[in-house]
N, C-alpha and C positions, 0 to 999 in steps of 0.2 A: 830526586836523591831520596831513599829511605831514610825513615828517624826525622819525617817532619813534625811528628808527634811527641821526639824525644823529652822536648823540657816540658810539657806538660803531664806527662807520664810520670816525670822527675818530682815535681811540685807535688802529683795526688800522692807519691811514695812518701814525700818530706812530711807532707800532711799526716799522712796514717801514722807516721814514726811519733809524732807530737803528742798524736791523741793515745797513745800507749806506751808513754814514757817508761812506767815501771816493768813492762813487758821489755823494753828495749833494755834495761838495767839487767835483767834475767838472762837475756841473751847473752851480753858483753860477759857477765859473769862466768857464764859455762864456757864461752871461748877463752876468757882469760886462764881458767881451771885448765882447760886441756893443753892451751899453748905453754903454760909454765911446767906442766906435767912431762910434756913430750921433748921440751925444749930447755928447760930449765929457767932459773929466774932472773937470769940478768938479760937485760933489753938489748943491752950491746951484743949480744951473743945469741940473741933469738929474737928475729926480724916480726916473726907471729904474734910474739907476746907484744913486741914496741906496738904492732899495729892494733893489738886489741886494746892495748891502755889508751894509745893515742884515740880509738872510737870511745873509750869509758869516760875520758876527759872532755870531748866534745858532747856527751852526754852529760854532763855534770856529775859525774858520779864521784864522791867524796873520796879524798885520798887513802882514806884510812880503810875503806871498802875495798879500795885496789889492791893495797897490802893484804891484808886479809885473805884474799883469794888466791894472792901469790904462794903467800906462806900456805894455805890450806894445799895448794897442788904440790909443792914442793917438800911436804912432808912436816912442816913445821904444826900443822894442825890438821885435824881427822875431818875428811870430808867426803862427798858421795861419788862415787868413781862414774863418770861418763863415756860415753864410745858415741865416736862419729858414723852414722850413716846416710849414705846417698839415696833416694830414691828419684825414679824416672818416671814420666809420664806424660800422656798427650791433654790437651785442655780442647776448647772450641775449636773447630775446623782443622784438627790436627797440630795447632801450635805447640810447640817443644816444651816443656817446665821440666825442672831439675829443684827438688826440694832436699836441702841439707839439713839433717837433724841432729842434735845432741840429746842422747838420752840413757836412762838408769834401768829403762825397760823397754827391751826393744820388740816385744810382743804388742805391748801397748800402742808405741809410736807406730808401727806398720799398720795396726788397724785403722787407727785414725786418719792416716795420710790416706789410705786405701778408700775409706768411707768418704773423706771430702772430694776425692776423684770421683767417685762413683754418684754422688748424691748432686754435683754440681755441674754434669755434664763432660766430665773427662774420664779417662782410662788411666790406670796406673800400668805403666810398661815394665820390661825386664832390667837388669843391669846392662848400660850400656847403649839401650834402645835409643834414646836421643843425645847422651853426652858428646857424642861424636860431631854434633852439630854446634859445639861451643868451644872457645879456647880460655885458658885459663891465663887472665891479662891483668895487668895496672891500669885503669884507669881515670882519667880526669876529666869532668865537664864544667864548662864555663857557661854563666847565664848569656844570654842575647844581649849583643852593647858591647861586651869585653873585646877589644880589639884584635883582629884574627893575626896581623902581621906581627904583632908583639909575641902571642901564646906560639904561634909557629917557628919563629925564632928561636925563642927560649927553649923550647921543647924540643927541636930538633938538633940543637946545640948539646942539650943534656942527653942524648939519645933515645928520643922517644922513637916508637917503629911508625907511628900514623898519627896525623891531624886531619880530622874532617869537620867541617862546617855543615851543619844540618841547614834544612829548607828554614825552621824557627831561629834560625840566628845563632843557636847554640853553640860551642865549639868542643869537639871531644877529643882527647888526647890518649892515645894509647901506647903502653911498653910492656916488655916482656915482664912478668910479674916478679922476676928476681931484681929487675932495675927501679921498682917502685919507690922505694926509698930515697933513692939516689935524686930522680926525677922529682919527686914532691918538694927536695930542700932546693932545686933549681929553680922550679917554678916559684917558691916561695920568695928565694932571693932576688928574683927578678921583679915581686911585688904582684905577682899572680895568684888571686887567691880563687882555688877551685869551687863550686858549690857541690861536687861530688869529686872524692877523693877516697878509691879504694881498689882492692884488689877483688877482682869477681869472675866470674863466668859469662863471658860474652858470646851472642849469637853470631854465627858465621853471615848468616840471613834472616831476616825478619818474615813473619806472614802477618800480612795487613789486615786490621778488624775492624768492621765499623758498626754503628747502630746496634741491636740487639744484641749481636755476637761479640761486640767489644764488652757491652754490659755483662753479658754472663761471665766471658772471659775474666773480667777485674774482680766479680763475684768470687768465680773460683780462686784467683789468686789471693784474694783478701782472707779466706776462709782458710787456706794453707798457711799463710802467712800468721794468722791467729793462733795456729793450733801449738801449745805447750810446749813442744819440743822442737818446733822449728827454729832454726837458726835462719836461713837465709834462702828465699825462693828466687831463681833466676828462668828467665822464659824469653822466647823470640818474637812474643807478639808486638805490633806494632798497633796499639789503642788509638781508633779515632773516636773519642767519647764525645 
């Protein structure tokens, strides 16, 4: 079964996030501002804002910071205007990559993303060149050792579309992105705490990379993630590092 390195890749990503906590706050701030500006400041009426605030709390962002950013976006305070842009491209061995950005300067952002692709062995593609290989879904991942039967029963009863057990023992639960909040609450009510709970772009099929190719791909992904305007990087590489 594909995904035998899923848990190792997740741990690497979490470690990287811990290293750059300040940058995580910046990304969450942008997400809060854009979500509140587009859907209003009421989390009961704006699922995207609720998800962004959940991320902020998980990253230990102070409540005052959260409120100030919502106020900024809804017109109670002046702020910078961000636009959302998606870039697509290819990494090592043709692995598919999506880079979601928020920026106040489109020219700067596209130049930085293109430079990262070209310098580290990738190629920037056109709009739609790889996005068809991904689905917009809710995703929950449980650590190896969590009871498979318990997860499967709770998830499927709550409307999950699929429950996958990977070779490394991790369990992945997938749902329609619109059902994310309901499934999250159902899993929590069942006493199940996922290591990852997010709305994401999930690849339909993975490209397995090992050795030097995996290392080069990880470097490219790290550089793309470190760009100031990057919000999320999605890819279909199964890295055997």
